[in-house]
C-alpha positions as CSV (number, residue, x, y, z in Angstrom):
1,M,-13.4,24.4,1.5
2,I,-11.0,22.7,3.9
3,K,-12.7,19.7,5.4
4,R,-12.4,19.1,9.1
5,T,-10.8,16.1,10.8
6,I,-12.7,15.0,13.9
7,E,-11.0,12.6,16.4
8,I,-12.7,10.8,19.3
9,S,-10.1,9.4,21.7
10,Q,-10.1,11.1,25.1
11,R,-13.5,10.0,26.3
12,P,-16.3,7.7,25.0
13,A,-19.0,9.4,22.9
14,H,-22.3,8.6,21.2
15,V,-22.2,9.8,17.6
16,G,-25.6,10.8,16.3
17,V,-27.0,13.2,13.8
18,R,-29.8,15.8,13.9
19,L,-30.8,18.3,11.2
20,D,-27.6,17.3,9.2
21,Q,-25.4,18.2,12.2
22,L,-23.2,15.5,13.6
23,R,-23.7,15.4,17.3
24,L,-21.0,14.1,19.7
25,E,-22.8,13.2,22.9
26,R,-20.9,12.0,26.0
27,A,-21.8,8.4,26.5
28,E,-22.5,8.9,30.2
29,D,-24.8,11.9,29.7
30,G,-28.0,10.1,28.7
31,E,-30.3,12.7,27.0
32,P,-28.6,15.2,24.7
33,N,-28.5,18.8,25.8
34,A,-27.8,22.2,24.4
35,D,-24.1,21.9,25.1
36,T,-23.7,18.8,23.0
37,P,-21.0,19.5,20.3
38,S,-22.3,19.5,16.8
39,I,-20.6,19.9,13.4
40,P,-22.2,20.2,10.0
41,C,-21.8,16.8,8.3
42,E,-20.8,18.6,5.0
43,D,-17.8,20.2,6.8
44,I,-16.2,16.8,7.8
45,G,-13.6,15.1,5.7
46,V,-12.4,12.4,8.2
47,L,-13.9,11.1,11.4
48,L,-11.3,9.1,13.3
49,V,-12.5,7.0,16.3
50,D,-10.0,5.7,18.8
51,H,-12.1,5.1,21.8
52,P,-13.5,1.5,22.2
53,S,-16.7,2.6,24.0
54,T,-17.8,4.9,21.2
55,T,-21.3,4.2,19.8
56,Y,-23.0,5.3,16.6
57,T,-26.4,5.6,15.0
58,H,-26.8,4.2,11.5
59,A,-28.1,7.6,10.4
60,A,-24.9,9.4,11.5
61,L,-22.6,7.0,9.6
62,T,-24.7,7.2,6.4
63,R,-25.0,11.0,6.5
64,L,-21.2,11.2,6.8
65,L,-20.7,8.9,3.9
66,E,-23.3,10.8,1.8
67,H,-21.3,14.0,2.4
68,G,-18.1,12.3,1.2
69,A,-16.4,11.8,4.6
70,A,-14.2,8.9,5.4
71,V,-14.7,7.1,8.8
72,V,-11.5,5.6,10.3
73,L,-11.9,3.1,13.1
74,C,-8.9,2.3,15.3
75,G,-8.2,-1.0,17.0
76,R,-6.7,-2.0,20.4
77,N,-3.3,-0.8,19.4
78,H,-4.7,2.6,18.6
79,L,-3.8,2.2,14.9
80,P,-6.5,2.4,12.2
81,A,-8.0,-1.0,11.7
82,G,-10.8,-0.3,9.3
83,L,-12.0,2.4,6.9
84,L,-15.6,3.3,5.7
85,L,-15.7,5.1,2.4
86,P,-18.6,6.5,0.4
87,V,-19.9,4.5,-2.6
88,G,-19.4,7.3,-5.1
89,E,-22.1,8.4,-7.5
90,H,-19.8,10.2,-9.8
91,T,-21.3,11.0,-13.1
92,E,-18.4,9.5,-15.0
93,I,-17.6,6.6,-12.7
94,V,-18.1,3.9,-15.4
95,W,-15.8,5.7,-17.9
96,R,-13.2,6.3,-15.3
97,V,-13.1,2.7,-14.1
98,N,-12.8,1.6,-17.8
99,D,-9.9,4.0,-18.2
100,Q,-8.2,2.4,-15.2
101,L,-8.7,-1.0,-16.6
102,A,-7.4,0.1,-20.0
103,L,-4.1,1.6,-18.7
104,T,-1.2,0.2,-20.7
105,K,1.7,-1.5,-18.9
106,P,4.2,1.1,-20.3
107,R,2.1,4.0,-19.0
108,R,1.7,2.3,-15.6
109,K,5.5,1.9,-15.3
110,Q,6.0,5.5,-16.2
111,L,3.6,6.7,-13.5
112,W,5.3,4.5,-11.0
113,Q,8.6,6.0,-11.9
114,Q,7.3,9.4,-11.1
115,I,6.0,8.3,-7.8
116,V,9.3,6.7,-6.8
117,V,11.3,9.8,-7.9
118,A,8.9,12.0,-5.8
119,K,9.3,9.7,-2.8
120,I,13.1,9.7,-2.8
121,T,13.2,13.4,-3.4
122,A,10.9,13.9,-0.5
123,Q,13.1,11.7,1.7
124,A,16.1,13.9,0.7
125,T,14.1,17.0,1.7
126,A,13.1,15.4,5.0
127,L,16.8,14.9,6.0
128,G,17.3,18.5,5.1
129,G,20.3,20.4,6.4
130,D,20.9,18.0,9.2
131,H,22.4,15.4,6.9
132,P,23.5,17.1,3.6
133,D,25.7,14.2,2.4
134,A,22.8,11.7,2.8
135,A,20.4,14.1,1.1
136,R,22.7,14.6,-1.9
137,R,23.0,10.8,-2.2
138,L,19.3,10.4,-2.2
139,R,18.8,13.1,-4.9
140,S,21.5,11.3,-6.9
141,L,19.6,8.0,-6.6
142,A,16.3,9.7,-7.6
143,R,18.0,10.6,-10.9
144,R,18.7,6.9,-11.6
145,V,15.1,5.7,-11.4
146,R,13.9,4.3,-14.7
147,S,10.5,3.5,-15.9
148,G,9.0,0.9,-13.6
149,D,12.1,1.1,-11.3
150,P,13.5,-2.2,-12.6
151,D,16.7,-1.7,-10.5
152,N,14.6,-1.2,-7.3
153,V,16.3,2.1,-6.6
154,E,13.4,2.7,-4.1
155,A,14.8,0.0,-1.9
156,T,18.3,1.3,-2.1
157,A,17.2,4.7,-1.2
158,A,15.1,3.3,1.7
159,R,18.2,1.6,3.2
160,A,20.2,4.8,3.0
161,Y,17.3,6.9,4.4
162,W,16.6,4.7,7.4
163,A,20.3,4.3,8.1
164,V,20.5,8.0,8.9
165,W,17.6,7.6,11.3
166,R,19.4,4.8,13.1
167,R,22.4,7.1,13.5
168,E,20.2,9.7,15.1
169,M,18.2,7.2,17.2
170,P,20.3,4.0,17.7
171,A,17.5,2.2,19.4
172,F,15.1,2.7,16.4
173,R,14.4,0.0,13.9
174,R,11.7,0.4,11.3
175,D,9.0,-2.2,12.0
176,P,5.4,-1.8,10.6
177,D,4.1,-4.2,13.3
178,A,5.9,-2.7,16.3
179,C,4.0,-0.9,19.1
180,D,7.0,1.3,20.1
181,A,8.0,4.6,18.5
182,N,7.1,3.0,15.2
183,A,3.5,3.5,16.1
184,L,3.8,7.2,15.3
185,L,4.8,6.4,11.8
186,N,2.2,3.6,11.4
187,Y,-0.6,5.9,12.6
188,G,0.5,8.8,10.4
189,Y,0.8,6.6,7.3
190,A,-2.7,5.1,7.9
191,V,-4.2,8.5,8.2
192,M,-2.6,9.6,4.9
193,R,-3.9,6.4,3.3
194,A,-7.4,7.1,4.4
195,A,-7.2,10.7,3.0
196,V,-5.9,9.5,-0.4
197,A,-8.5,6.7,-0.6
198,R,-11.2,9.3,0.1
199,A,-10.0,11.5,-2.7
200,L,-9.8,8.5,-5.2
201,V,-13.4,7.4,-4.4
202,A,-14.7,11.0,-4.6
203,A,-13.3,11.2,-8.2
204,G,-15.0,8.0,-9.3
205,L,-11.9,5.7,-9.2
206,L,-11.5,2.3,-7.7
207,P,-8.8,2.2,-5.0
208,V,-8.2,-1.5,-5.6
209,L,-6.7,-1.1,-9.1
210,G,-3.1,-0.1,-8.3
211,L,-0.2,0.9,-10.4
212,K,2.5,-1.0,-8.6
213,H,0.8,-2.5,-5.5
214,T,-1.2,-5.5,-6.6
215,N,-1.8,-7.6,-3.5
216,R,-5.0,-9.6,-4.1
217,S,-6.1,-9.1,-0.5
218,N,-5.5,-5.3,-0.5
219,A,-8.6,-3.2,-1.3
220,F,-6.5,0.0,-1.4
221,C,-3.6,-0.7,-3.8
222,L,-4.0,2.6,-5.7
223,A,-4.1,4.5,-2.4
224,D,-0.9,2.8,-1.3
225,D,0.8,3.8,-4.6
226,L,-0.1,7.5,-4.2
227,V,0.7,7.6,-0.4
228,E,4.4,6.8,-1.0
229,P,5.6,10.3,-1.7
230,L,3.6,11.4,1.5
231,R,5.4,9.1,3.8
232,P,8.4,11.5,4.4
233,L,5.9,14.2,5.4
234,V,4.9,11.8,8.2
235,D,8.5,10.9,9.0
236,T,9.5,14.5,9.5
237,R,6.6,15.2,11.9
238,A,7.3,11.9,13.8
239,R,11.0,12.9,14.0
240,I,10.1,16.2,15.6
241,L,7.8,14.6,18.1
242,W,10.5,12.1,19.1
243,R,12.9,14.9,19.7
244,Q,10.3,16.4,21.9
245,G,10.1,13.2,23.9
246,A,7.0,11.6,22.4
247,T,7.4,7.9,22.1
248,E,3.8,6.6,22.3
249,L,0.4,7.4,20.7
250,D,-1.1,9.7,23.3
251,Q,-3.8,12.3,22.4
252,P,-1.4,15.2,21.8
253,T,0.8,13.1,19.5
254,K,-2.1,11.9,17.5
255,A,-3.4,15.4,17.1
256,A,0.0,16.6,15.9
257,L,0.0,13.8,13.2
258,L,-3.6,14.5,12.2
259,E,-2.6,18.1,11.6
260,L,-0.7,16.9,8.6
261,L,-3.9,16.7,6.6
262,T,-4.0,20.5,6.6
263,A,-0.3,20.9,6.0
264,T,0.6,23.4,3.3
265,V,1.9,21.7,0.1
266,N,2.6,22.5,-3.5
267,V,0.7,20.5,-6.1
268,G,1.8,21.7,-9.6
269,D,1.6,25.5,-9.6
270,Q,-0.9,25.7,-6.7
271,T,-0.3,25.9,-3.0
272,G,-2.8,24.9,-0.3
273,P,-3.8,22.3,2.4
274,L,-2.9,18.7,1.7
275,M,-6.5,17.4,1.7
276,V,-7.4,19.9,-1.0
277,G,-4.2,19.2,-3.0
278,L,-5.0,15.5,-3.0
279,H,-8.0,16.2,-5.3
280,R,-5.6,17.9,-7.7
281,T,-3.3,15.0,-7.6
282,V,-6.1,12.6,-8.4
283,G,-7.3,14.9,-11.2
284,S,-3.8,14.6,-12.8
285,L,-3.9,10.8,-12.5
286,I,-7.3,10.8,-14.3
287,R,-5.8,12.8,-17.1
288,C,-3.0,10.3,-17.4
289,Y,-5.5,7.4,-17.5
290,Q,-7.4,9.2,-20.3
291,G,-4.2,9.9,-22.3
292,K,-4.6,13.6,-21.9
293,G,-1.5,14.0,-19.8
294,K,1.7,12.2,-18.8
295,R,2.6,14.0,-15.6
296,L,1.4,13.2,-12.1
297,L,1.0,16.3,-9.9
298,L,2.2,15.0,-6.5
299,P,2.1,17.0,-3.2
300,V,5.4,18.5,-2.2
301,A,5.9,20.0,1.3
302,V,6.3,23.8,1.1
303,E,9.3,23.6,3.4
304,A,10.9,20.9,5.6
305,E,10.1,21.0,9.3
306,S,12.9,21.2,11.7
């Protein structure tokens, strides 16, 4: 079943729960009434809150987590500032964490190679027919990636990729901390990160144990690894929004970026919504940890947007 993404941003709300139904009461209403929106907790995959006056009951948050939902809280800049994830009770969690810890360095480097190749290939697809020469160069770079990417082809590809963006939008400069048009990218990346982290926890894995990302203050290193091939999906949607005149994170822009969680992707030989496909991706990662497989099944957009 496709899990729903709920966003609270247009008006303040009080988030409560009754009979396992999440209830979104207007903060100014006082007593709840029959018109109060309610959604089954089991249907929710992500609750994203971007209104500073939102309030919660403890029961609402715990019921969401018990049903496997991720709760994303945004800060003053409207970008995700925190993430609540369920503490998984997976029946094989101890074995799976042991498999993560036992992963050999050569296997870790091979998996990172696959991620980098997938990311660069996705970047080439994102440029699509608009920039065929740049897309061909990126695909050529993807073929040069070796185990562990010791030549840092990823960075070379990134320079070529963002150079094309600057030709299209001369005023644009990629800056993860900027509050200008970069905010669309930052918001989309953070939403993808939350969805990946949710899939990892649901499978009994620890997001902190990364393949390439190893920052000691980062609790989501593995999620940051797996989100890399998904970044061009966000880039493409942001590019379309910019062409339509969107330059800030208003409600329609955020809604358009959140829709990416249900975008149609191919994962191996199966096609379906991204949030469903992520579980298949994580399953392939587990098989690699266990030595039962060598190939990561990473999401690929069915077709580039234009």
